[in-house]
C-alpha positions in Angstrom: 34.4 59.0 23.9 32.3 58.1 21.2 33.0 59.6 17.9 30.6 59.0 15.1 32.1 60.0 11.1 29.2 60.9 8.9 31.1 59.9 5.7 29.6 59.6 1.8 30.6 57.4 -0.9 30.7 59.5 -4.4 31.4 58.3 -7.9 35.1 58.2 -9.0 34.8 61.4 -11.1 36.4 59.7 -14.4 33.3 57.6 -14.5 30.5 60.1 -13.5 27.0 59.6 -14.7 24.2 61.7 -14.2 20.4 60.5 -14.8 19.0 64.2 -16.6 15.3 62.5 -16.4 15.2 61.7 -12.9 17.8 64.5 -11.9 20.2 62.6 -9.5 23.6 61.2 -9.4 24.0 57.5 -10.9 25.7 55.3 -7.8 24.8 51.6 -9.4 27.5 49.9 -11.4 29.9 52.4 -11.1 33.5 52.6 -9.1 32.5 54.4 -6.1 35.2 56.0 -3.8 35.1 57.9 -0.3 34.7 61.5 -0.5 38.1 62.8 0.3 37.0 65.6 2.8 35.4 62.5 4.4 39.1 60.7 4.6 40.0 63.3 6.7 37.5 63.1 9.4 37.9 59.3 9.7 41.7 59.6 10.0 41.5 62.4 12.4 38.8 60.1 14.3 40.8 56.7 14.4 44.0 59.5 15.5 41.9 60.1 18.5 41.3 55.9 19.5 45.2 55.9 18.6 46.0 58.2 21.4 43.2 56.9 23.7 42.0 53.6 23.5 38.7 54.6 25.2 37.6 56.4 22.2 35.1 54.4 20.0 34.4 55.4 16.7 31.6 55.0 14.4 31.5 55.2 10.6 27.4 56.4 9.2 27.1 56.6 5.6 24.0 56.7 3.5 23.9 54.9 0.1 23.6 51.8 -1.5 24.8 48.3 -0.3 27.3 48.1 -3.1 29.7 50.4 -0.7 29.9 47.5 1.9 32.9 46.0 0.6 34.5 49.6 0.8 33.0 50.3 4.5 34.0 46.9 6.1 37.7 48.1 5.3 37.4 51.0 7.7 36.4 48.4 10.4 39.7 46.6 9.1 41.8 50.0 9.4 40.4 50.4 13.1 36.6 52.1 13.0 34.4 49.9 15.5 31.3 50.3 13.3 29.7 51.1 10.6 26.2 52.0 10.4 24.5 52.2 6.5 21.6 54.1 5.7 20.2 52.2 2.7 17.1 51.8 1.0 15.9 52.5 -2.6 13.2 55.1 -1.6 15.8 57.8 0.1 17.3 57.5 -3.4 16.8 61.4 -4.9 16.7 63.1 -1.9 17.8 66.5 -1.3 20.6 67.8 0.8 17.5 68.6 3.2 15.9 65.6 3.2 19.6 63.9 3.5 20.0 65.4 6.6 16.7 64.7 8.2 17.7 60.8 7.1 21.2 61.2 9.2 19.9 63.2 11.7 17.1 60.8 12.6 19.7 58.2 13.2 22.2 60.1 15.2 19.4 62.0 17.7 19.1 58.4 19.2 23.0 58.1 19.1 24.7 60.2 21.8 28.1 60.8 20.3 30.1 63.3 21.9 31.8 64.2 18.7 30.6 64.2 15.0 33.1 64.6 12.3 32.4 65.1 8.4 34.0 66.4 5.4 33.7 69.9 4.5 32.8 69.3 0.8 31.9 66.6 -1.8 32.7 66.0 -4.9 29.4 65.0 -6.4 27.1 68.0 -4.7 29.6 70.5 -3.3 26.6 72.5 -1.4 28.0 71.8 1.8 24.7 71.9 3.0 24.4 68.9 5.0 27.0 69.1 7.8 25.1 72.4 9.1 21.8 71.0 8.4 22.4 68.1 10.7 23.8 70.2 12.8 20.6 72.6 12.8 18.3 69.3 13.2 20.4 68.3 16.4 20.3 72.0 17.8 24.8 71.2 18.1 27.4 73.9 17.4 29.2 73.7 14.1 32.6 74.9 12.7 33.5 74.2 9.4 37.1 74.0 7.4 38.8 72.4 10.5 42.7 71.6 9.6 44.0 71.1 12.3 42.6 69.2 15.8 44.3 69.4 19.0 44.9 67.1 21.2 46.8 68.9 23.7 43.9 71.1 24.2 41.0 68.9 24.8 39.5 69.3 28.5 36.4 67.7 30.5 33.6 68.2 27.8 35.4 70.9 25.1 37.6 70.4 22.1 40.1 72.6 21.0 40.7 73.1 16.8 41.7 75.1 13.9 39.6 76.4 11.1 40.8 78.3 7.7 39.4 79.9 4.9 40.9 82.2 2.5 41.1 85.5 4.5 41.7 83.7 7.9 43.1 80.9 10.0 41.7 81.0 13.4 42.1 79.0 16.9 38.7 77.6 18.2 37.0 76.1 21.4 34.0 74.6 21.5 31.9 72.1 24.1 30.7 69.2 23.4 28.5 67.8 21.9 29.8 69.1 18.3 30.3 69.0 14.8 33.7 69.5 13.0 33.5 69.3 8.9 37.3 68.5 8.4 38.7 70.4 5.3 40.6 68.7 2.2 44.1 70.5 3.8 43.7 68.2 6.7 46.7 66.7 7.4 45.3 63.5 8.6 45.4 60.3 6.5 43.7 56.9 6.9 45.7 54.2 7.9 46.8 51.2 6.0 45.3 47.8 6.4 47.4 45.8 7.9 48.1 42.6 5.8 47.0 40.0 8.1 43.4 41.8 8.4 43.1 42.3 4.8 40.5 39.6 4.6 39.1 39.7 8.1 35.4 38.9 8.6 34.3 41.8 10.0 29.8 41.3 9.1 29.3 41.7 12.9 30.4 45.3 12.9 27.9 46.4 10.1 24.7 47.3 10.8 21.9 48.3 7.6 19.2 50.4 8.4 16.0 51.1 6.4 13.0 53.5 6.2 11.1 51.9 8.7 14.0 51.2 11.6 14.5 55.0 11.2 10.8 55.3 11.9 10.2 57.6 8.9 7.3 58.1 6.4 7.8 57.4 3.2 6.1 60.9 1.8 9.0 62.4 4.2 12.1 61.2 1.9 13.0 60.7 -1.6 12.4 63.0 -4.5 9.0 63.4 -2.9 9.9 64.8 0.1 12.4 67.0 -1.2 12.1 70.4 -1.3 14.6 71.1 -3.7 13.0 71.3 -7.6 15.3 71.3 -10.5 14.5 73.5 -13.1 16.4 72.0 -16.1 19.7 70.4 -16.4 22.0 70.7 -19.2 25.0 69.4 -20.7 27.5 71.9 -21.0 29.1 72.6 -24.6 32.6 73.2 -25.4 33.4 75.1 -28.8 37.1 74.5 -30.8 38.9 77.6 -30.4 41.2 78.6 -33.3 44.9 78.3 -31.7 47.4 80.8 -32.8 51.5 80.6 -31.9 53.2 83.9 -30.9 57.2 84.5 -31.5 59.0 86.0 -28.6 60.3 88.4 -31.6 59.4 91.9 -31.4 56.5 91.8 -34.0 54.9 88.8 -31.4 55.2 91.7 -28.4 53.8 94.1 -30.0 50.3 91.8 -30.8 50.3 90.7 -27.0 50.7 94.0 -25.8 47.8 95.3 -28.6 45.4 92.2 -27.5 46.1 92.9 -23.9 45.4 96.8 -24.3 42.1 95.9 -26.4 40.4 93.8 -23.8 41.0 96.2 -20.7 44.0 94.1 -19.0 46.4 97.3 -19.3 46.2 100.7 -20.6 48.2 103.8 -20.3 51.1 103.7 -22.7 53.2 101.2 -23.8 55.6 99.6 -21.0 59.8 101.3 -21.2 61.7 98.0 -22.7 
């Protein structure tokens, strides 16, 4: 079985920067981390490989070359190959164009299972996995919290998906795409001490616009259909604070506040 995990390196939330002129997230010269939901996808893939050594795991990422040192660590954890789609002309691609770029590569790979995260910290549209599935004409399920290795059959897998209302076990015919939830139990393994400085360059490939045989007019800002009308910085106002005691006067003031603002109605509750 061949598994491809599509992952994204996102800006550390504590060092987040945004280019308001280009309407894009700044991804250079800032600390990047592997998107938390995507760690679940890679963690599941490596767990499947541990269960069956014949499983091959590839990680696919679109981003700057600065993420390569972190991507190499995934190989040291057990991933067989990392493919980085990196080209300055990709900058500014919206979710549709990003999906098209990823889908163009995936179309030629014939993976049995594609694993992704359900959400990303820097965008959180959740569009890309479903759009890639549409591009490849593959079934897709999001919010996956558990993968049932015992339920695997020839050409079919079983998994559990959850939302705020239900928890349901599904079966899917392969090939297909599953998007892991942040609540999934899977974790990345630790790098063995003897592999910390292992040279893994031979398992890395970096592809550009020409390698994917895409036209420059189809990617980046010029190819994106999403047009941002306006961006702004949220302003926070300092509000007055008042400390209210737990005596009769304080209780009465809180009660009147809740009543006046429509939180409660009717007569005051009996003591």
